[in-house]
C-alpha positions in Angstrom: -23.0 -8.0 -10.4 -24.3 -4.4 -10.8 -21.9 -2.2 -12.8 -20.5 0.7 -10.9 -17.7 3.2 -11.4 -15.6 1.2 -9.0 -16.3 -2.1 -11.0 -15.4 -0.4 -14.3 -12.0 0.6 -12.8 -11.4 -3.0 -11.6 -12.1 -4.3 -15.1 -9.7 -1.7 -16.6 -6.9 -2.6 -14.1 -7.0 -6.4 -14.6 -7.4 -7.1 -18.3 -4.1 -8.8 -18.8 -3.5 -10.1 -15.2 -0.9 -7.6 -14.4 -2.2 -7.3 -10.9 -4.6 -9.6 -9.0 -8.3 -8.9 -8.6 -8.0 -8.1 -4.9 -5.3 -5.5 -5.5 -7.3 -4.0 -8.4 -10.4 -3.8 -6.2 -8.5 -1.9 -3.4 -7.0 0.5 -6.0 -10.4 1.1 -7.5 -12.0 1.7 -4.1 -9.3 4.2 -3.2 -9.6 5.9 -6.7 -13.4 6.2 -6.7 -14.6 6.1 -3.1 -11.9 6.8 -0.5 -10.1 10.0 -1.7 -7.6 10.0 1.2 -7.0 6.2 1.0 -3.5 4.8 0.8 -2.7 1.4 -0.6 -0.2 -0.5 1.6 1.6 -3.2 -0.3 5.0 -4.8 -1.1 3.8 -6.1 -4.5 5.8 -4.3 -7.2 3.1 -4.4 -9.9 0.4 -3.3 -7.5 2.6 -0.5 -6.2 3.3 0.8 -9.7 -0.3 0.5 -10.7 -1.5 2.3 -7.6 1.1 5.1 -8.1 -0.1 5.7 -11.6 -3.8 5.5 -10.6 -3.7 7.2 -7.2 -0.7 9.5 -7.4 2.2 10.2 -5.0 1.4 9.9 -1.3 -1.3 7.3 -1.7 0.9 4.2 -2.0 3.1 2.9 0.8 5.2 -0.1 1.8 4.3 -1.7 5.2 7.5 -0.2 6.6 6.4 3.3 5.6 3.0 2.6 7.1 4.6 1.5 10.4 6.9 4.5 10.4 3.9 6.8 10.0 2.1 5.0 12.8 5.0 5.7 15.1 6.1 9.2 14.0 2.7 10.7 13.1 0.1 8.9 15.1 1.7 8.3 18.4 2.4 4.6 18.4 5.3 3.8 20.8 8.7 3.4 19.0 9.2 0.1 20.8 6.5 -1.4 18.6 8.8 -1.1 15.5 10.5 -4.5 15.8 7.2 -6.3 16.4 5.6 -4.6 13.5 8.5 -5.4 11.2 8.3 -9.1 12.1 4.9 -9.2 10.3 6.7 -8.6 7.1 9.0 -11.6 7.2 11.2 -12.2 4.2 11.7 -8.5 3.4 14.5 -6.3 4.4 13.7 -2.9 6.1 14.6 -0.2 3.5 17.9 1.5 4.3 16.1 4.9 4.5 14.1 3.5 7.5 16.6 1.2 9.1 18.0 2.2 12.4 21.6 3.5 12.2 24.3 0.9 13.0 25.3 0.9 16.6 
């Protein structure tokens, strides 16, 4: 493999296995090539690493991503339940959950 700035970042992010190679590659790509890129993940270690490397506003949970699709990009609000089903096993954060009826 040809060394590149992105590859150097991947190597720096994965020396002790704190995050997996795929996550490191996505963070490195966002850090070096995609200046407006945002990592969407539920992985705690990857979230923390991305926050440190990319800074605030460039890391999101899937729920934040879905919320932005609806409220900032015109996706119909009725899509919320279907989108959330893709993230089975996780609870919608209280700050994004619909108010109790």
